[in-house]
C-alpha positions as CSV (number, residue, x, y, z in Angstrom):
1,X,-18.5,-7.0,-19.0
2,X,-17.5,-7.7,-15.9
3,X,-18.4,-4.3,-14.3
4,X,-22.2,-4.5,-16.1
5,X,-21.9,-7.5,-14.0
6,X,-21.6,-7.3,-10.9
7,X,-24.1,-3.9,-11.1
8,X,-27.0,-6.2,-10.9
9,X,-26.1,-8.1,-7.5
10,X,-24.9,-5.0,-6.4
11,X,-28.0,-2.8,-6.7
12,X,-29.7,-5.8,-5.1
13,X,-27.6,-6.0,-2.0
14,X,-27.7,-1.8,-2.0
15,X,-31.7,-1.4,-2.2
16,X,-32.7,-4.2,0.1
17,X,-31.2,-1.9,3.3
18,X,-32.5,1.7,4.3
19,X,-30.2,4.2,4.3
20,X,-29.3,4.4,7.8
21,X,-31.1,2.3,10.4
22,X,-30.9,1.7,14.4
23,X,-29.3,-1.1,13.5
24,X,-25.6,-1.6,12.1
25,X,-26.3,-3.6,8.6
26,X,-22.6,-2.8,7.3
27,X,-21.2,-6.1,8.5
28,X,-23.9,-7.7,6.6
29,X,-24.2,-5.7,3.6
30,X,-19.8,-5.6,3.0
31,X,-20.2,-9.1,3.3
32,X,-22.9,-9.1,0.7
33,X,-21.1,-7.2,-1.6
34,X,-17.6,-8.9,-1.2
35,X,-19.1,-12.0,-2.2
36,X,-20.9,-11.1,-4.7
37,X,-17.1,-10.1,-6.1
38,X,-15.9,-13.3,-5.6
39,X,-19.0,-14.8,-7.8
40,X,-18.1,-12.6,-10.7
41,X,-14.4,-11.9,-10.3
42,X,-13.6,-15.5,-9.2
43,X,-10.4,-14.5,-7.1
44,X,-9.6,-17.2,-4.4
45,X,-10.4,-15.0,-1.6
46,X,-10.2,-11.7,0.2
47,X,-10.6,-9.8,3.2
48,X,-12.0,-6.9,3.9
49,X,-12.5,-4.4,6.7
50,X,-13.8,-1.1,7.2
51,X,-14.0,1.3,10.7
52,X,-16.0,4.9,11.6
53,X,-15.2,7.7,13.0
54,X,-18.3,7.5,15.7
55,X,-16.1,3.9,16.5
56,X,-18.8,1.0,14.1
57,X,-15.9,-1.5,12.6
58,X,-16.7,-4.4,10.8
59,X,-15.1,-7.0,8.6
60,X,-15.8,-10.0,6.5
61,X,-13.4,-12.6,4.8
62,X,-14.6,-14.7,1.5
63,X,-13.0,-17.3,-0.2
64,X,-9.4,-19.2,0.1
65,X,-6.5,-18.4,1.5
66,X,-4.5,-21.7,0.0
67,X,-7.4,-23.3,-2.7
68,X,-5.1,-26.6,-2.9
69,X,-5.3,-27.3,0.4
70,X,-8.8,-25.6,0.7
71,X,-8.1,-23.3,3.9
72,X,-10.4,-21.0,4.0
73,X,-10.2,-17.2,3.9
74,X,-10.9,-15.5,7.5
75,X,-10.2,-11.8,8.5
76,X,-7.2,-12.8,10.6
77,X,-5.1,-13.6,7.3
78,X,-2.6,-12.1,6.8
79,X,-1.4,-10.5,2.8
80,X,1.3,-8.8,1.8
81,X,0.2,-5.2,2.1
82,X,3.1,-4.0,-0.5
83,X,2.7,-0.4,-1.4
84,X,0.5,0.7,2.0
85,X,3.5,0.1,3.1
86,X,4.5,3.6,1.6
87,X,1.8,5.3,4.4
88,X,4.2,3.7,7.5
89,X,7.4,5.0,5.8
90,X,6.3,8.6,4.9
91,X,4.5,8.9,8.5
92,X,7.8,8.0,10.3
93,X,9.0,10.5,8.5
94,X,6.6,13.6,9.5
95,X,7.5,11.7,13.3
96,X,11.3,12.5,12.7
97,X,10.7,15.5,12.0
98,X,8.8,16.5,14.8
99,X,11.4,15.3,16.6
100,X,13.8,17.6,15.1
101,X,16.0,14.5,13.6
102,X,15.5,15.5,9.8
103,X,13.3,17.7,8.1
104,X,11.8,17.5,4.5
105,X,13.8,20.3,3.1
106,X,17.2,18.7,3.7
107,X,19.0,17.7,1.1
108,X,19.2,14.0,0.6
109,X,23.4,13.9,-0.5
110,X,23.6,15.0,3.8
111,X,23.1,11.8,4.5
112,X,24.1,10.1,1.7
113,X,26.6,11.3,0.1
114,X,28.8,9.3,1.7
115,X,28.2,6.4,-0.2
116,X,31.1,5.8,-3.5
117,X,28.1,5.4,-5.3
118,X,25.7,7.8,-4.4
119,X,27.0,10.5,-6.9
120,X,25.7,8.5,-9.7
121,X,21.9,9.3,-8.9
122,X,20.3,11.1,-10.5
123,X,19.5,14.7,-9.4
124,X,21.7,13.8,-6.5
125,X,22.8,16.6,-5.5
126,X,19.7,18.9,-5.4
127,X,17.2,16.6,-5.0
128,X,15.7,16.8,-0.9
129,X,14.1,13.7,1.3
130,X,10.8,15.7,0.6
131,X,10.7,15.7,-3.2
132,X,11.5,11.3,-2.2
133,X,8.5,11.7,-0.1
134,X,6.3,13.0,-2.8
135,X,7.6,11.2,-5.9
136,X,8.9,14.4,-7.2
137,X,13.1,14.2,-7.6
138,X,13.6,12.9,-10.7
139,X,14.3,9.3,-10.0
140,X,13.4,6.3,-12.3
141,X,12.1,3.7,-10.9
142,X,13.8,0.5,-11.0
143,X,10.6,-1.7,-10.5
144,X,10.0,-0.8,-14.1
145,X,13.8,-1.1,-15.4
146,X,13.5,-5.0,-17.8
147,X,15.5,-7.6,-15.9
148,X,15.9,-5.8,-12.6
149,X,12.8,-7.9,-10.7
150,X,14.0,-11.3,-12.1
151,X,17.5,-10.1,-11.0
152,X,16.6,-8.9,-7.7
153,X,14.9,-11.8,-7.1
154,X,17.6,-13.9,-8.5
155,X,19.9,-12.3,-5.9
156,X,17.7,-12.6,-3.0
157,X,17.9,-16.5,-4.0
158,X,21.2,-16.9,-3.5
159,X,21.6,-14.8,-0.3
160,X,21.6,-10.8,0.8
161,X,19.9,-8.5,-0.7
162,X,20.9,-4.9,0.3
163,X,18.5,-1.6,-0.8
164,X,21.8,-0.7,-2.4
165,X,21.2,-3.4,-4.9
166,X,18.1,-1.6,-6.0
167,X,19.6,1.2,-5.9
168,X,22.3,0.1,-8.9
169,X,20.0,-0.4,-11.4
170,X,19.3,3.5,-12.0
171,X,22.6,4.4,-11.9
172,X,24.3,7.0,-14.2
173,X,20.8,7.0,-15.5
174,X,19.4,9.8,-16.6
175,X,17.0,12.5,-14.5
176,X,13.4,12.3,-15.5
177,X,12.9,16.0,-14.6
178,X,14.8,18.0,-12.2
179,X,14.4,17.8,-8.5
180,X,10.6,18.8,-8.2
181,X,10.3,19.9,-11.2
182,X,7.7,17.4,-11.8
183,X,5.8,13.6,-10.6
184,X,7.2,10.2,-11.3
185,X,6.7,7.1,-9.2
186,X,9.3,6.1,-7.8
187,X,10.1,3.1,-5.4
188,X,13.4,4.0,-5.4
189,X,13.5,6.4,-4.0
190,X,11.2,5.1,-1.2
191,X,14.7,3.4,-0.9
192,X,16.5,5.4,-0.6
193,X,14.4,7.3,1.7
194,X,14.7,4.1,4.2
195,X,18.4,4.6,3.4
196,X,18.0,8.5,4.6
197,X,15.4,7.6,7.9
198,X,18.6,4.9,8.9
199,X,21.4,7.2,8.6
200,X,19.5,10.1,10.5
201,X,18.1,7.9,13.6
202,X,21.3,5.4,13.5
203,X,18.6,2.5,13.9
204,X,17.2,-0.5,11.9
205,X,13.9,1.1,10.1
206,X,11.5,-1.2,10.8
207,X,12.6,-1.3,14.3
208,X,11.9,2.4,14.2
209,X,7.9,2.0,12.9
210,X,7.5,-0.5,15.7
211,X,8.7,1.7,17.9
212,X,6.6,4.6,16.5
213,X,3.4,3.2,15.4
214,X,3.4,-0.8,15.1
215,X,3.3,-0.8,19.0
216,X,1.5,2.3,20.3
217,X,-1.2,1.9,17.7
218,X,-1.4,-2.0,18.3
219,X,-0.8,-2.8,15.3
220,X,-0.8,-6.8,16.2
221,X,-0.6,-8.2,12.9
222,X,1.1,-5.8,11.0
223,X,5.8,-7.1,10.4
224,X,8.2,-6.3,8.2
225,X,7.3,-8.6,4.7
226,X,11.1,-9.5,5.3
227,X,11.2,-13.5,5.0
228,X,9.8,-15.7,2.4
229,X,8.1,-17.8,5.9
230,X,5.8,-15.0,7.2
231,X,3.1,-16.3,9.8
232,X,-0.2,-16.6,9.3
233,X,0.2,-15.4,5.2
234,X,-2.6,-16.4,2.3
235,X,-1.2,-17.8,-0.5
236,X,-0.9,-15.8,-2.8
237,X,-1.7,-16.5,-6.6
238,X,-0.2,-15.0,-10.0
239,X,-0.6,-15.4,-13.7
240,X,2.3,-16.8,-16.2
241,X,4.2,-15.9,-17.5
242,X,5.3,-13.1,-15.2
243,X,8.5,-10.8,-15.0
244,X,9.4,-12.1,-12.0
245,X,9.6,-15.7,-13.1
246,X,7.3,-17.1,-10.3
247,X,4.7,-20.2,-10.3
248,X,1.5,-19.2,-10.1
249,X,0.7,-20.4,-6.9
250,X,3.9,-18.5,-5.2
251,X,4.0,-20.0,-1.8
252,X,5.3,-24.1,-1.1
253,X,2.8,-26.2,0.6
254,X,4.7,-25.9,3.9
255,X,4.0,-22.3,3.6
256,X,7.6,-20.8,2.8
257,X,7.1,-18.1,-0.1
258,X,8.8,-18.6,-3.7
259,X,10.5,-15.8,-3.4
260,X,12.2,-13.3,-1.2
261,X,9.9,-10.2,-0.3
262,X,13.4,-8.0,1.0
263,X,13.4,-6.6,-1.8
264,X,10.3,-4.2,-1.4
265,X,12.2,-3.8,1.8
266,X,10.8,0.5,1.9
267,X,9.4,0.4,-1.3
268,X,6.1,-1.6,0.8
269,X,7.8,-3.7,2.9
270,X,4.8,-5.2,5.6
271,X,1.9,-8.1,5.8
272,X,-0.4,-7.1,7.3
273,X,-4.8,-8.2,7.7
274,X,-7.2,-5.8,6.2
275,X,-7.8,-5.1,9.8
276,X,-5.0,-3.5,11.1
277,X,-4.6,-1.7,7.5
278,X,-8.0,0.1,8.0
279,X,-7.3,0.7,11.7
280,X,-3.9,2.0,10.7
281,X,-5.7,4.5,7.8
282,X,-8.2,5.6,10.0
283,X,-5.7,7.1,12.8
284,X,-3.1,8.1,9.7
285,X,-6.2,10.6,8.0
286,X,-7.8,11.7,11.4
287,X,-4.7,13.1,12.4
288,X,-4.5,10.5,15.4
289,X,-1.8,8.4,14.8
290,X,1.3,10.7,16.4
291,X,1.3,13.4,19.3
292,X,2.5,16.3,17.1
293,X,0.3,17.8,14.0
294,X,1.0,16.4,11.0
295,X,-1.8,16.2,9.0
296,X,-1.1,19.5,7.0
297,X,3.0,18.7,6.2
298,X,0.8,14.8,5.4
299,X,-1.5,16.4,3.0
300,X,0.9,18.9,1.4
301,X,1.0,17.3,-1.9
302,X,2.6,17.8,-4.8
303,X,-0.5,17.1,-8.3
304,X,0.4,13.9,-10.5
305,X,0.0,15.0,-13.9
306,X,-1.7,18.4,-15.5
307,X,-4.8,16.1,-16.9
308,X,-5.8,14.7,-13.5
309,X,-6.9,17.7,-12.0
310,X,-7.5,16.9,-8.0
311,X,-5.0,14.2,-7.9
312,X,-1.6,14.2,-5.8
313,X,0.6,12.8,-3.4
314,X,1.7,14.0,-0.1
315,X,3.9,11.9,1.9
316,X,3.6,8.2,1.2
317,X,-0.7,9.2,0.6
318,X,-2.2,9.4,-2.5
319,X,-4.7,12.2,-2.4
320,X,-7.8,13.0,-4.8
321,X,-9.6,16.2,-3.0
322,X,-12.4,16.1,-5.8
323,X,-14.5,13.3,-5.6
324,X,-18.6,12.5,-5.5
325,X,-17.4,11.3,-2.2
326,X,-15.3,14.6,-0.9
327,X,-11.7,14.3,-0.8
328,X,-10.0,10.9,-0.5
329,X,-7.0,9.4,0.4
330,X,-5.1,6.4,1.2
331,X,-2.8,4.2,-1.6
332,X,-2.9,1.1,-3.5
333,X,-0.8,-1.9,-2.9
334,X,0.6,-4.6,-5.4
335,X,3.0,-7.3,-5.0
336,X,3.0,-10.6,-6.9
337,X,0.1,-12.7,-5.9
338,X,-1.3,-9.6,-3.5
339,X,-3.6,-6.1,-4.1
340,X,-4.4,-4.2,-1.7
341,X,-6.2,-1.3,-1.0
342,X,-6.3,1.1,1.1
343,X,-8.9,4.6,0.9
344,X,-10.3,7.6,3.5
345,X,-13.1,9.1,3.0
346,X,-12.5,12.1,4.8
347,X,-16.1,14.1,5.0
348,X,-17.6,10.9,6.2
349,X,-15.2,9.4,8.7
350,X,-15.0,6.1,6.7
351,X,-11.5,4.1,6.6
352,X,-11.7,0.8,4.1
353,X,-9.3,-1.7,3.5
354,X,-9.4,-5.0,1.3
355,X,-6.9,-7.6,0.7
356,X,-7.1,-10.2,-2.3
357,X,-4.4,-13.2,-2.9
358,X,-4.4,-13.4,-5.8
359,X,-3.0,-10.2,-8.8
360,X,-4.4,-12.1,-12.4
361,X,-6.1,-9.6,-14.4
362,X,-4.9,-7.0,-12.2
363,X,-1.3,-6.2,-13.0
364,X,-2.2,-6.1,-16.7
365,X,-5.3,-3.8,-16.2
366,X,-7.3,-6.8,-17.7
367,X,-9.9,-6.1,-15.1
368,X,-11.9,-3.7,-13.1
369,X,-11.5,-5.6,-9.9
370,X,-10.1,-2.9,-7.5
371,X,-11.9,0.3,-8.5
372,X,-14.4,-1.3,-9.1
373,X,-15.3,-2.8,-5.8
374,X,-13.4,0.7,-3.9
375,X,-16.9,2.3,-5.4
376,X,-18.9,-0.6,-4.5
377,X,-17.6,-0.9,-0.7
378,X,-18.3,2.2,-0.6
379,X,-21.4,2.7,-1.7
380,X,-22.8,-0.3,0.7
381,X,-21.2,1.8,3.7
382,X,-22.0,4.8,3.3
383,X,-25.8,4.4,2.5
384,X,-25.8,2.9,5.9
385,X,-24.1,5.6,7.1
386,X,-25.5,9.3,5.7
387,X,-29.4,10.4,6.4
C-alpha cells in the first residue's frame, strides 16, 4: 500500500518539471520528493544530498533530529552511516595495495596467524585479504548469531570492547563454504580486515582512513563512531523489542547514545552527513579518491547469488551491473536507529546519498521505504539532467 501511496505525489512532482532546464530545478525537486516520503512514511527526519559530475550538487532535510525536543533536521545533521563505512575500509585496502603495504592475494594468516585464537577461525589458513573484502572468505557473520548483539552491548557498557570480542562468536564454527567458493555477507570478515590493516601498517585503522581520505577529500563531517557522544548526531529511533534491548529512543536527553557504536568497528564505523557521503561516493566511483589507478580493482566483484544475475560485490561496494539506469554502485547501511543509502549512477555521473534517523519498518522489511526512496530520487534527479 505504501508504494502505491507514494506514486501519486511523486508522479505529480516529476511531471511538473521539464526533462531538462537551463535553471537547476533539482534542489526543489529533491526537497519535494523527500517531503512526500516524510508525509507518507512518517519517519522522524531525513537528509539527502546529491552531486553530478558537472559540479552541480544540492541537499535537503525534512523532519526532526530530535522529536521530543523538536530539534529540526538540517543538511549538516550527522547520523551513523553503518555499513557504508565498508566503502572506506575497502578503498583503504586498495590504497595500501597501491603502496605495496599489502596485497589482496595475501593470506590473512600472514598478518593474524600469531594470535592464539586465529586457528579457530573458519578457513583460517586458506582465506585471503581479497576474499575478506568481497565477502567470499566463507566466514559466518557474528551479527546474525543469536545473543551476540546483546552480549556485545553488555560488554561495551561494562568497559572497553575489542575486535576480538566480535570475532570470538565465530570461533570453532564451521565455514559457510570453502574460501573463495561462494558469497556470504560477513561483518566479522570486515572486523578481521581492520585487524589486517593495523597489522600491516602498525597504526590505528581510523587514523589511516583520516590521513588518506577524510582529510585530503575534505570529509570534515565524517569521523569514527567510536564514542557514545558524537557531536551533531541526530537521535536515532528504533522499534521495541529489539535484539539490542534498546528503548525506542536510543539517545539520552543530553545527547549520549544508550549503547556504544564502537562495537561495529571496521564493519562500518563512521558518523557522517548525506553531504559527505555523496561527495565521497562521487570521488570514489569516478576514480578520484586516490592518485594511483584503482577502479578496476574496486569493481572486481564476485557474484552474490546464482539467481541475481548482474549483482556483484567488489572492494567494499555493491555492484548492480544491469539496471534500467545503467550500472549502479554503492552500499546501504543499517544500525539501531539509523538507515543510510549511497548510490552512484555511473552512466549519468550522479551520486545520491540519504540518511534517516529510524530503522522502524526497515530492519524487519515491513516497508519498502529505502528502495522506494532510492528509486524516486534517481528518477526525479535524472529527469532534470537527461535530454
